[in-house]
N, C-alpha and C positions, 0 to 999 in steps of 0.2 A: 502495500500499500504505500500510496506520497503523501505524503504528514506537508501539504504547502505551509502549515503553521510553524514549523519545525524549523532551532538555526542551520537543520543541515541542507546544505544545497540541496535543490530537489534534483542535478542533473547524477549527483552522488546517489540518491535513494533507491532510482531508476534504476541502478549499475548493480546496487546489491539488491533489489529485484527481479533484476535478470542471473544477478549470480547463484543464486539461491534456486530458481528457477531448474537452473544446469546442476548445479552440488544435488536436488532430491528429483534430479531426473525425469524430471514434468518437461523441459527441455533435452532431448540428444544429440550426443555426436552427431553431426548431417545435417539436424531439424534447420527449416527455415524457420528466421524470428520474424514476426510482425515489420511491416514498413518504421519507417520515420512518421508517418501520416496515421498510420494505424496507431503508433504509441502513443504520436499526439493528442488522439479524439479520445482515446482511451482513461487518459490518464490528464488531457483537459490540460497539457502544457507546451508548450512555445516547440516547432519542431526543431530549432538550432539545441536548446535542452538535450530533445534526445536523442541530436545530431553529436553532441559534446559525450554523451555518456557511453553510445555505441561507440566511437572510436577510441575513449580508453580501454575498450575491451575488446578493441579490435587491438590497439598495439602491447595490452596485455596476452594476448592470442588467443583468447575465450572465445572468440567471435571469428567468424574470415568471410570477405566477403568475395561474392564469385560475380565477375560481369557482365554485366546482361544478365545477372539473375535474382540479386538480392544478397542478403546478409546470415550466417549460418554459423550454429554452432561447432567450432573449429575441431578436425579429427585428431584424434592421437597418434603424434605423428611416428613415425616406420623411426625405429633407431637402427643404424649402421653398426657395428661395436668391427674392430676393423683387429682381426685376429689371425686371418685368413683370407687367398684368396680363392673369390667365391664367386661364382656370375648370381647376376638379378633371381632368375630362375630360382636357383637353389637357394640365397641368401629368402624368399618371401618366401618358398616353402618352410625352409627350418622355422621360419615363425606361425607356422599354419594358413597361411595366405594363400590365395589362387592368383598364380602372376599372370598375368598378359601380352603378348608385342604386338603392336600397328607395327606394320613396313609404311613408312611416311614416302618414300621414293627408295629405290635401287636404281643404282647405275654401276658403270665400272668407265673412269676419269685418270688422265695420265696426272702421275705422282707432281705437286709442286714442291717447293724447297721446303714449307715446312714439313711435308707429311711425307717429304723424302728422306728427309733428315731422322723423321722421328723414327719411320722402320727400316735407316738404315737403308735404303734401295736408290737406284738413283734417281735423277732427272726425267721425268716423262716414262717413267715406268708405269704400266695399269696395276691399277690400285680398288679396292670395294670401296664405293662410297655408300652409306645406309642406315638411311636417317628414320631411326626407331620412337613410340611412344613406349615408353614401361610403365604398363599400369600393376596395381597389386588390391585384390578386390573391384575391378570395374576403376580403381581412384587411378588418376594419371599424379605419377608419380615423380619419373624421370621424361626428358626429351635427351637422344643421343645421337652425334652423327661419329661415327665407324667407319673407319679404314683395315683394310688389311691385303699387301698383297699377291695379285691372280695370281705368279707361279709360284710364290708358297702352299697356299690353300686353292686348287681348283677344284671346279664344280660348284662351287656356294652359290644357294638360286635364294631368290626372293622366301621363297616355302621353308626353308629352312635356315634363311633370318629372324622368321619372325615366334622360331623354338628356338630351341639352344645351339650359339652358333661352340660353345665351346664343345660340347659331347658332341657336334660333326668335324670340328677338329682330333680331337682325342680320340673317337671311339671309330671315326671314316679315314680320315684321315692317316693318322697315328702319333700326331706331332704330341708332345709330353708339355704343358704348360710346368715351368716350375717355378717364378718368380712373378711377381710383376709389383709398381711404383703408380702410387696417386701421388698429384697437387693436387691441394683442395684452393679456393680461395671465392671470395665473398662475392656478387657483384647484382646485377639487375636484367632483367628479362627484356632484349631485344626485340622486335616484333615478332619472329619467327618463331623466338621459343618460347611468347606470352600468346598468339596462338594455337602453337600445340599442346602449352599446359593447359590454356581454359584459364591465365591467368591474364592478371591488367601488364600490360607494358608498364615497363619501368619497377615493378614489383621484385622484389627478392630473392635472389637463388640462388641456390651452392653451386660451383662449377668445379669440377674435378676432371680434371687429365688424364688418362689410364694411359699405360704400357706395360702389357702382358710379353713376356718371356718365354721362350721355350729353349730346351735341352741345346747345348752350345749357345749359349747367350744369343740367339737372335730373335729381335721383335720381333712378333708374332701378330700384333694388334697395337691401334692408337685410335681412342676414344675421347673425344668432347662428351661431357653428359650437363644436364643440367635440371637441378634436384627443385620443386618447390619448395622454399625454404619453411610452409607453412605446412607441411607433409612429411614432413624428414630431417633427421639431425644424426652427427658424424661421431663418436664412439672411439677413444680410442686408449686402449686400458698402455699402463706402462709400467714397469718392477724397476724398484731399485735394488 
């Protein structure tokens, strides 16, 4: 309830009311909450006051806005615990989640200087460029751009790329993946990533570059991944 005679700011009272609804499971993760107009009419307060309350809850991570859809109770973030090299599919299944991969573009291109240096191949060598959307339980988690030398892994198809490329590489091609290197940084979504992940342009994302290594210290793949910061967090365990 909102008490307009209270010295407590009205926006804060609304924040607390919504927070209670989330804690009591009256509002569940993924539920769409009422609009600013609906809250304003229900409590007879200004939309500016409602907006301030909702903005605070969004900044706190309890709510999230989705472009063209509305404001929702935030979903639990998927946590990446860095202990070993696993594929996205293996990682999600280990959490009891159903992974899904949608290939947005599959092409063979000539390697530019960046890709050539990452894969340790000559410039203009043929490489697969595969753009994929990775989902868990139907929720978009990551958009990735994947590169691999055609000569190293012949026969890769779009159908295979919709499942696990690692399984194809190890079980069919016979290459053994032994290690990998990841570099992570915080950035924002540009138009291509924003459209794929269904987020606003400029929304925060985790940008991860990964290079996997096979026996003989040969690079297998170079992957640029953009993870939704509101649905994914990275955990590194360290010992001393």
